[in-house]
N, C-alpha and C positions, 0 to 999 in steps of 0.2 A: 045886351049881355053877350050874345054870340059874337058880335064884332069885337068886344073887349077881350074875350077869350082868345080869338084868333090873333089879335094884336099882341097879347101877352105871350102867346106861343112863339110868334115870330121874334119878339124881343128875347125870349128865353133861349131860342135856338141861336141867335146872334151872339149872346153872351157865352153860350157853351162853345161855339166855334172860336171866339176870341180867347177863351181860357185854354182851349186845346192848342191854339197857335202859340201861346206863351209858354206852354208846358215844355220843360227842358228835354232835349233829345239826347239819348245816351251816345257815348263816343262811337259805339259800334254802328249804330244807325247813321250817324253823321259821316263816318268813314265810308260806309257803303254808298251813301248819296253822293259825296264828293268824288269818290273813286269812280262811280258809274258815269258821272258827268265828264271827268277827266278822260275816261276811256272812249266815250262817244266822240269827243272832240279829236282825240288821237286817231281814231278810226276814220273819221271824216277827212282829216288832214292827210292821212296815209293814202287814201284813195285819190285825192287830188294830186299829190306828189307822184304817186305811182303812174297815173295817166300821163303825166308830163314825161317821166322817165321812159315809159314805153315808146312814146312818140319820138323822143330824142334818140333813144338807142337804135332805132331803125335807120336813122340818118347820119350816124357818126362816121367820121373818117377812121382809118385803121389806127392812127396814132392819137387821136383826140382824147379818147377815154383814159389815156395814161397820164394826162396832165392833172396835177392836183387842183381841185376846185373846178373841174370842167363843167359839172352839173350846175353849180351855183352861177358860173359865168353865163350859161345858157338861160338860167332862170332870170338873172338880172337883165339880160337882153330883151326879155319879153315885156318888162315894165308892167307886168300884170300884178296890180296891188293885191288882188284877191288871192292868188297863189303865193305871193311873197309873204302874206300874213299867216300862211299855213305850214311854215317850215320847221316849227318847233313843237315838241311835246312837253306838256307841263310837268311830266314825271322826269324829264331830263335835267339832271343837276347842273348841267353846263349851259342851259338855255340862257342866252344873253350875258354869259360870264364875260367880264372885262379883263381878259388875260390874253395878251398878244401871242403867247407861246402856244395857245390852243388852236390858232389858225382858224380855218373854216369850220372847225368842229363846233364852235359856239353859235354858228349861224344856221346850221342844218342838223336837226336831232336824229334824222333817220339814216340808217345804213342802207346803201344802195348797191345793187348788183355790181360786182367787179367785172366790168366788160372786157378787161384786158385778158383775164384768164377764164372767164365764164361768159362768152358771147351768147346772145340769145339765138337759139337754133330756130330756123324757119320751119322745120318739120319735126319739132319735138313731140315725143309720144305722150308726154305728160306735162302739166303746167310747170313753168319755170319761175323761180323766185325773182321778184323785182325789187321790193323794198321791205325793210324790217324795222320795227321799233322795239329795241331790246331793253327799254328803261323801266318797265313795270316790275314791281317786286316779285311777282309770282309767275312771270312768263313774258312772252313777246307776241306782238301783232305781226303777222306775216302776210304779204300781198304777192300774188302770183300774176303771170302775164295774161291770165284769163279774167283778171280784175276781181278775183275772189279774195276776201280778207278773212282770216281766221286767227283766233287767239290760241297759241300753243302754251301749255303750262310748262313749268320747269321739268316736271316728270316726263312729259312728252318729248322735251328737248334733251333729255338725259343730262340735265344740268344740276349742280349742287343746290340745296334748298336755300342757301344764302349766297351773297356776293354777286358781283357783276356777271352778266351773261357774256361769255366770250364769243367773238365773231371772227370770221376769217380763218386763218390757219389753226388757231387754237380752239375753234368751235367743236362742240360735242355732237352736233347734228348738221346734216347737209343743208337745212334751211338757213342756218347761220354761217355756214362755211363759204357760201358763194357771194356774200355781201361784205362791204367795207365802208368805213366812214370817209368823208371827203379828205380829212387830214389824218395821216398815219402818225401816231404818237409814240414817243419812246417810253421806256418802262417807268422812268421817274415821273413823267407827265401822267401816265396811267395811274400811278400811285396817288398823285395829286387829285385826280378825278375821283378815285375811291374815297379819299378823305372828304372831298366835297359831297359825295353821295351820302356818307355817314351823317354829315352836318344837316343835309336836306331831310333825311329820314327822321333825325332827332327833332328837327323843327316841325315836321308834319305831326309828330306825336304831341308836341307842346301845343300846336295849334288846335288839335282836337280837345285837349284839356281846357284850352282857352274858350272854346265854344261852349263847353259845359259850364264853365265859370260865368260866362256872360248870360247864359240862359237862366242859371240859378239866381244870379243877381237880379235879373228882371222879374223872375217868378216869385222870389222871396226877398223883397227889399230889406236892407239893414245889414249889419255886420255879418260876415260869413260865420258859420257855426264853429269852425276850427281855424287855427293859425298854423302856418308851416305846412310841411308835407302831409300832415294829418288831414288837411282839407281834401287833397286829391285822392287819398286812400279812402276817405269818407265817401267820395263819389263812387268808388268801386263797391263799397259796402251797401250803398243805396241802389246799386246795379245800373247806374248811369254808364258805367263801364261793365260790360258783360263778363261773366265768368269765362275764363280761358283766353280773355283778351287783355290780360294785365300788361302785355308788352308796351301798351300805350304809356305806361308809367316809367318806361325805361329807355335810356339812350343806348343804341347799339354798341357804343364805345365803352360803356361802363362795365368794369370788371367786379364791382362790389355787389351789385344786385344779384339776387337768386332768381333766375328765369323759371317760372312754373312749367313743368314738363308733363304733369299729370293733373287729373281732376282734383286729386287730394291736395296737390300743391296750390291749386287755385282757391280751394276752399279755405286755406289758411288765412286768406285776406279777410274773410268774414269774421275771423276770430281775433284779428289783431287789436291790441290795446293802443288806441290812438294817443294815449298820454305818454307812450314810450318811444324810444328811437325807432324810426322806420327806414333807416338808410339801406337796409338789405332788401327793401321791397320797392323802393322808388329812387330814381336817379336825380330828381329835380329838387332844387331848393325853392321854397315857396315863401311868399311874403308873411312876415309876422304881423298880422293885422291888429294885434293888441298893442304892440310897440309902435307900429307904423301904419295906422289906418289909411285907406285911400282918401285923398282930399277931393271933395266934390267940386271945389273951385280951382283945381289945378289946371294950368294952361297947357301943360305938356303931358304926354302919356306917361303913366307910372308903371314901374315893373311889378309884375305879379308873380312870376316864377322865372327860373333860369336853369340851364344845364351848363355846369362849369367843368365838365370832365374833358373838354377839348383843350389841347395844349396851347393853341394860339388865340383863344377867345372864348366867347360864351354865346349860346342861343338864349335870347331874352324874350319872354312873353310879356306883353304890355296889356293894360286894362282895356284897350280898344280892340283887343283880339289879334293884333299884329305880332308876328315873331320875327325878330331881327338878329342876325349874327353880328355880334359886336367884337371887333378886334381888341387886342390889349390897349391900343392907343385910344380907341373910341370909348373904352371903359374907364379911361383916365389912369391907366397903369403903365409903368415903365417895363422895359424888357426883362428885368430881374424880379419884378413884383409877382407874388403868388396871386392866383385868381381865387379869391375867397369871398364868402358872404358873411353877413352879420355886422354888428356895430363897429367891429375893428377893420372892416374891409376898406381899402383905399379907394374903392369905386363907389361913387354915390348911387349908381344904378343898382349895384349888388348889396349895398348896405342894409336895405330894408328886409332882405330875404334871410331865411334860416334853414338849416338842415335838421336842427334839433327838435325835441319835443317842445310843445308850447310852454312858455314860462309866463306866469302871471304874478304880479306884485301882490 
């Protein structure tokens, strides 16, 4: 009898662990987990690149550091696959971008000390900035020549709460004033980068919502409890999205949504009527599961949600959790076609989605 009880306890524990593993993770917890992993990797990469920069900086000729791409040239000469795999931060919207106008900027995420105007002093009284990663939403990683790495918040850097962190001559803090990217870009290209950053941040938020959708689908099989944007607002009301973190429901480019600024604003989400229009509270069009249920036998990924406020395309969330930015052409639209959702959309990808309250026959 005692053996049976011990065996039953083991089985019960295993079942409990399995249930906990399947339990849906809220968007805030998932963001913290993914963000922590992204930052650990960035910090590790920064250390490796910084060690290399330090060694090279001590051996540079007087004119070598003025040549665009000098650091990448030195890196390529090493043929060290380990360091060559560490040149990009996942938070960098230009990592691996296929745009020739961006030059070396797509190959190296990190801003490196400008050795033309900021040579490393042999007898400096305090640590000197070597490498900076300015791509994180709330601040930047800074590495000094004593191989110390610290994260500086936007407040510490004297930077605005939103927007790109300026480096070089436009920087608001000495830590960012002494570094530059391998390719110096003109204002139009910088604006292109900013647009890409908005698309990236929008996609990150859709990806978080996709994680909740996948977990909920696994934990509670069957049709979702709501269609359209009501489904994602329902996640907020169930606290899979924590109070005061409603920005996950919004694209940074959307001018229609009302961004909560106080606790009272956040509490309004708990009182929303999910049968009414929710466009002021969420940016994304979501699949009308009543009209277009997901097909279990589909051979291709099916659209679950999309952000169509971008002028040249849409971020699309698929049922496999992937978020892909689709250009007008890949959406099946011509240059003059409006990017719309619903039964009248010219895009088969966007046709199953809706902004409106769920409609039932």
